[in-house]
C-alpha positions as CSV (number, residue, x, y, z in Angstrom):
1,M,0.0,0.0,0.0
2,K,1.5,3.3,-1.1
3,T,0.5,7.0,-0.7
4,N,1.0,9.6,-3.3
5,K,0.5,13.4,-3.8
6,D,-1.4,14.8,-6.8
7,N,-1.1,18.3,-8.1
8,E,-3.9,20.8,-7.4
9,G,-5.4,20.6,-10.9
10,S,-5.7,16.8,-10.7
11,I,-7.2,17.0,-7.2
12,F,-9.8,19.6,-8.5
13,T,-10.8,17.3,-11.3
14,I,-11.2,14.4,-8.9
15,L,-13.2,16.4,-6.3
16,R,-15.6,17.6,-8.9
17,E,-16.9,14.0,-9.6
18,L,-17.0,12.7,-6.0
19,P,-20.3,12.1,-4.2
20,L,-21.0,14.3,-1.2
21,I,-18.9,17.0,-3.0
22,K,-20.8,17.5,-6.3
23,G,-22.6,20.8,-6.6
24,V,-20.1,22.8,-4.6
25,S,-18.9,26.0,-6.3
26,Q,-15.7,26.1,-8.3
27,T,-14.2,28.6,-5.9
28,R,-15.0,26.4,-2.9
29,L,-13.6,23.3,-4.7
30,Q,-10.3,25.2,-5.4
31,Q,-10.1,26.1,-1.7
32,V,-10.6,22.4,-0.7
33,A,-8.0,21.3,-3.3
34,G,-5.5,23.8,-2.0
35,H,-6.0,23.9,1.7
36,V,-7.9,20.8,3.0
37,P,-5.7,17.8,4.0
38,L,-6.6,15.1,1.5
39,H,-5.0,11.7,1.7
40,F,-4.5,9.7,-1.5
41,I,-3.8,6.0,-1.1
42,K,-3.2,3.1,-3.5
43,Y,-4.3,-0.4,-2.8
44,A,-3.3,-3.6,-4.5
45,D,-5.7,-6.5,-5.4
46,G,-7.0,-8.1,-2.3
47,D,-6.0,-5.4,0.2
48,E,-8.5,-4.6,2.9
49,I,-9.7,-1.0,2.7
50,A,-12.1,-1.2,5.6
51,V,-12.9,-4.0,8.0
52,A,-16.3,-4.9,9.5
53,G,-16.5,-3.6,13.1
54,Q,-13.6,-1.2,12.5
55,E,-14.3,2.4,13.7
56,C,-15.2,4.7,10.8
57,T,-12.7,7.6,11.2
58,H,-12.5,8.8,7.6
59,L,-14.7,9.3,4.6
60,K,-13.2,6.8,2.1
61,F,-13.8,7.8,-1.6
62,I,-13.1,5.4,-4.4
63,V,-11.3,7.5,-7.0
64,S,-10.3,4.6,-9.4
65,G,-10.9,0.9,-9.6
66,S,-13.5,-1.2,-7.9
67,V,-14.1,-2.4,-4.3
68,R,-15.9,-5.5,-3.1
69,V,-18.0,-4.9,0.1
70,E,-19.4,-7.8,2.0
71,I,-21.7,-7.6,5.0
72,V,-22.3,-10.7,7.1
73,A,-25.0,-11.0,9.8
74,S,-23.8,-11.3,13.3
75,N,-25.1,-14.9,13.5
76,G,-23.4,-15.8,10.2
77,R,-26.6,-16.9,8.6
78,F,-26.9,-14.2,5.9
79,S,-24.5,-12.2,3.8
80,V,-24.8,-9.6,1.0
81,A,-21.9,-8.6,-1.2
82,Q,-21.7,-5.8,-3.7
83,T,-19.1,-4.1,-6.0
84,L,-18.6,-0.4,-5.9
85,A,-16.7,1.5,-8.6
86,G,-15.3,5.0,-8.6
87,P,-16.4,7.6,-8.1
88,N,-18.1,6.4,-5.0
89,V,-17.8,6.5,-1.2
90,I,-17.8,3.6,1.3
91,A,-20.6,3.6,3.9
92,P,-20.7,7.4,4.5
93,E,-23.7,7.1,6.9
94,Y,-21.5,5.4,9.5
95,L,-19.1,8.3,10.0
96,F,-21.1,9.8,12.8
97,G,-23.6,8.6,15.4
98,R,-23.5,5.8,18.0
99,T,-23.0,3.1,15.4
100,N,-19.9,4.4,13.7
101,R,-18.2,1.2,12.8
102,Y,-18.2,-0.3,9.3
103,P,-21.0,-2.8,8.7
104,G,-18.9,-4.8,6.2
105,T,-15.4,-5.5,4.9
106,A,-14.3,-3.6,1.8
107,T,-11.6,-5.3,-0.4
108,A,-9.8,-4.0,-3.4
109,I,-10.5,-5.7,-6.8
110,G,-7.3,-5.1,-8.7
111,P,-5.5,-1.8,-8.2
112,V,-7.6,0.8,-6.4
113,G,-7.1,4.5,-5.8
114,M,-8.7,6.0,-2.7
115,M,-9.0,9.5,-1.2
116,Q,-9.6,9.9,2.5
117,I,-10.8,12.8,4.6
118,T,-10.7,12.6,8.4
119,K,-13.9,12.9,10.4
120,D,-12.7,16.2,12.0
121,V,-11.8,17.8,8.7
122,Y,-15.1,16.7,7.2
123,R,-17.0,18.1,10.2
124,S,-15.4,21.5,9.5
125,M,-16.4,21.3,5.8
126,L,-20.0,20.6,6.8
127,A,-20.0,23.6,9.1
128,E,-18.5,25.9,6.5
129,D,-20.5,25.1,3.3
130,P,-24.3,24.5,3.1
131,V,-23.9,22.4,0.0
132,F,-21.6,19.9,1.8
133,M,-24.2,19.8,4.6
134,L,-27.1,19.3,2.2
135,N,-25.4,16.5,0.4
136,Y,-24.6,14.6,3.6
137,L,-28.2,15.2,5.0
138,N,-29.6,13.7,1.8
139,V,-27.4,10.6,2.3
140,L,-28.6,10.2,5.9
141,S,-32.3,10.8,5.0
142,S,-32.1,8.2,2.2
143,A,-30.6,5.6,4.5
144,A,-33.3,6.3,7.1
145,Q,-36.1,6.0,4.6
146,K,-34.7,2.8,3.1
147,G,-34.7,1.3,6.6
148,Q,-38.3,2.2,7.2
149,M,-39.4,0.8,3.8
150,A,-37.6,-2.4,4.4
151,L,-39.4,-2.9,7.7
152,A,-42.8,-2.1,6.2
153,E,-42.3,-4.5,3.2
154,A,-40.9,-7.2,5.4
155,A,-44.2,-7.2,7.3
156,S,-46.7,-7.1,4.5
157,G,-45.1,-6.8,1.0
158,S,-45.1,-9.2,-1.9
159,V,-42.1,-11.5,-2.5
160,E,-40.8,-9.0,-5.1
161,Q,-41.1,-6.1,-2.7
162,K,-39.3,-8.0,0.0
163,I,-36.4,-8.9,-2.3
164,A,-36.2,-5.4,-3.7
165,C,-36.3,-3.7,-0.3
166,W,-33.6,-6.0,1.1
167,V,-31.4,-5.1,-1.9
168,Q,-32.2,-1.4,-1.6
169,G,-31.7,-1.3,2.1
170,M,-28.4,-3.3,2.2
171,T,-26.6,-2.0,-0.8
172,Q,-25.5,1.4,-2.1
173,P,-26.8,3.1,-5.3
174,G,-24.7,2.3,-8.2
175,S,-23.5,-1.0,-6.8
176,T,-23.2,-4.0,-9.1
177,D,-22.8,-7.8,-8.9
178,I,-24.9,-8.0,-5.8
179,V,-25.1,-11.4,-4.2
180,M,-27.4,-12.3,-1.3
181,C,-26.7,-15.6,0.4
182,S,-28.5,-17.5,3.1
183,H,-26.3,-19.8,5.1
184,G,-28.0,-22.8,6.7
185,R,-31.5,-22.2,5.4
186,D,-33.4,-21.4,2.2
187,M,-33.9,-17.7,1.1
188,N,-37.7,-18.1,1.2
189,T,-37.5,-19.1,4.9
190,L,-35.4,-16.1,5.6
191,L,-37.8,-13.8,3.8
192,G,-40.8,-15.5,5.5
193,V,-42.6,-16.5,2.3
194,A,-43.8,-19.8,0.8
195,K,-41.2,-21.7,-1.3
196,A,-43.5,-21.9,-4.3
197,S,-44.1,-18.2,-4.3
198,Y,-40.4,-17.4,-3.9
199,V,-39.5,-19.8,-6.8
200,A,-42.1,-18.3,-9.0
201,V,-40.9,-14.7,-8.4
202,V,-37.2,-15.6,-8.9
203,E,-38.1,-17.4,-12.2
204,K,-39.9,-14.3,-13.4
205,L,-37.0,-12.1,-12.5
206,K,-34.6,-14.5,-14.1
207,A,-36.6,-14.4,-17.3
208,Q,-36.4,-10.6,-17.3
209,R,-32.6,-10.9,-16.8
210,I,-32.8,-9.0,-13.5
211,V,-31.4,-11.7,-11.3
212,E,-29.6,-15.0,-11.6
213,S,-30.1,-18.0,-9.2
214,D,-29.4,-21.7,-9.3
215,S,-30.0,-22.3,-5.6
216,L,-32.7,-21.6,-3.0
217,R,-29.9,-20.1,-0.9
218,A,-28.5,-17.4,-3.1
219,I,-29.6,-14.6,-5.5
220,R,-27.3,-12.6,-7.8
221,V,-28.8,-9.3,-8.8
222,I,-27.7,-8.5,-12.4
223,S,-29.1,-4.9,-12.3
224,R,-30.0,-3.2,-9.0
225,Q,-31.7,-0.4,-10.8
226,E,-33.8,-2.6,-12.9
227,L,-34.9,-4.6,-9.9
228,L,-36.0,-1.4,-8.1
229,D,-37.6,-0.1,-11.3
230,S,-39.6,-3.3,-11.7
231,L,-40.9,-2.9,-8.2
232,T,-42.1,0.6,-8.9
233,A,-43.8,-0.5,-12.1
234,D,-45.5,-3.4,-10.3
235,S,-46.8,-1.1,-7.5
236,G,-48.2,1.3,-10.1
237,N,-50.3,-1.4,-11.8
């Protein structure tokens, strides 16, 4: 793992594309590029970028390459993995609050370039610029709303709604190659639905090329957005 310094122009170009920073004025971005301590880090294939349970002390932005993030339930009976590509940020909603530890482990897929901002520095950025604050509040609001939706659909939703809400609640926008696995029991049992209903829905989603599955214990989501779009379309009919 190596660190490197970029010139101010390159940093400005990078900042302009990063989530949580988009929409900030050019003048402010130039100030950030020139005065805010930014840490650029390179990771090799297989390097751990964040570890489940580790305290979240930095915002970790993916500048280049892809990262595999896996979350495993505390009892080991369920896991969800996703791939995030740059530009993206790893679990930003865990930077503050009582639960400020990473929910999953992030591992580099091939060479990866990251940019980190410490919690204290980012706190100052939030206080100094309303766009930074609005961007972060939108992330927090989205995370809270996804959690409420998942609870509601888990209680009374259709099989499709349950699957879509699990994916929406446990993965980040823009993630790809999402794999949900149940360890020790079938997915329909975990979702609380009848086996026949679960199989019928999965076969339908497979025919639409939205998911892949050859086992009752795993689903691979080919397109996160198409899965969520199909849910919206179904609810409107």
